[in-house]
N, C-alpha and C positions, 0 to 999 in steps of 0.2 A: 460430416453433418451438412456442410454447405452444398455438397454435391446432391444431397437428397432434398434440397430446398428448405432445410431447417436453418435457423439462426445459429451462428457460431457462439460459443460461450465467451464471456468477456476475457480478454487477454490480460494476463497479470505480468507486469514488469517490475522488477525489484532492484533497489540500489541500497547498498550498505553505507552508512555514513559513520566514519571513524574519525575522531578528532585527536590531535596530539597537543594542541595548545591548552595551557592551563585554563580551567573553567569551561572548556569545550564540552559538547554533548554528543554522545554516540546515539545512533538511531538507525532507523530504516525509513526509506521513502519508497513509494511505489505507486503504480497506476493500475487500477482495476477498471477496465473499460474506460469510461470518460471521467472516472473519479481519481483524484490524487489523495493519498493518505500518507501522513508523516507520523512515525511512532518514535517517541522519546524513551530510550532505554532507561535513563536515570529516574524518570518520574513514572514510567509505565503508562503514560497517557498517549492518546492518539488525537490527531486533528485530520479532518478530511474535507475535501472540496469537490463540488460537482463542476468540472471544468467546462462542460457544455453550457451550463447556465451562468457560471461565475468564473470566467477565464482569468480574472485578475486575483482570484483567491481572497476576496473581501468578506465572504459570508460562509463561515465554517458550517458543516453539517452538524447534526446533533451528536452528542457523545456516543449514543447508542449506535448510530449509523457508522461513526468513525471506528468504533470497536469491532463492528461486524466486518468492515473493510480491512482492518488490521489483521483480523483472524485469517482472511483470505491470503494476505501477504505472508503470514507465518506458514501457512500450508505450502505456498510456493517456495519459501526459503527452505523449509524442511525437505521438500522434494529435490531441490537443487543440490543440497549437501548430503543427501542420503547415500550411503555406501551400497554399491550393488551386492546382491547376495548370491 
């Protein structure tokens, strides 16, 4: 795409967070372009931040925006662990 002068799609980077300590929380964290999203497996909730405007992660994006970004993380996760056919 970039060779044709078009913008590249946002890059998705995914990290899996597994805890072993009592009371710990499992989840996923990832970056979609300039956005960071954290998904809590136990509660099924997401938090997201626009790191370009809020690099210190003080002002979370709306729940709707966070859910949309989390969905992109899940697509990346599913592709990463898909079995070749």
